[in-house]
C-alpha positions in Angstrom: 5.5 24.6 0.4 3.4 21.4 -0.2 4.6 17.9 0.6 5.4 15.7 -2.3 3.6 12.4 -2.6 5.8 9.4 -2.8 5.7 7.6 -6.2 3.1 4.9 -6.4 4.3 1.3 -6.8 7.9 2.2 -6.6 8.8 -0.9 -4.6 7.8 -4.5 -4.7 7.6 -4.9 -0.9 6.3 -2.5 1.7 6.4 -3.0 5.5 3.3 -1.6 7.1 2.2 -1.0 10.7 -1.2 -1.3 12.4 -1.3 2.5 12.5 -1.4 2.3 8.6 -4.6 0.3 8.6 -7.0 0.2 6.7 -4.4 -0.7 4.1 -4.9 0.4 0.5 -2.7 0.2 -2.6 -1.7 2.8 -3.5 -1.6 4.2 0.0 -2.9 7.8 0.7 0.7 9.0 0.8 1.4 7.8 -2.8 0.7 9.7 -5.9 -2.5 8.2 -7.4 -2.5 9.9 -10.8 0.0 7.5 -12.3 -1.1 4.3 -10.7 -4.0 1.9 -10.7 -7.4 2.4 -8.9 -7.1 2.3 -5.1 -7.9 -1.1 -3.7 -8.2 -2.0 0.0 -6.2 -5.1 1.1 -7.4 -7.3 4.0 -3.9 -7.8 5.4 -5.1 -8.9 8.9 -7.5 -11.5 7.5 -4.7 -12.8 5.2 -2.3 -13.6 8.0 -0.2 -10.4 7.9 0.8 -10.4 4.2 -1.2 -9.1 1.3 -0.5 -8.8 -2.4 -2.0 -6.1 -4.6 -4.0 -7.7 -7.4 -3.2 -4.8 -9.7 0.5 -4.2 -9.4 1.8 -7.2 -7.4 3.3 -5.2 -4.6 3.6 -7.2 -1.4 2.6 -5.6 1.9 3.9 -7.1 5.2 2.4 -6.2 8.6 5.4 -5.8 10.9 3.7 -5.1 14.2 
């Protein structure tokens, strides 16, 4: 049985951890086929919060 990918852009806010870096939207665990092109977000350089320029999802670094 294969693991199902989570839907891309299903939420407007995502909490991420340093272990998730480098951060991309959609993340590798998300289904890419129904989303926008993958973009890497410089969350550390942006003070711990990044917004995807394609879908507007907000990512917050929690640790």
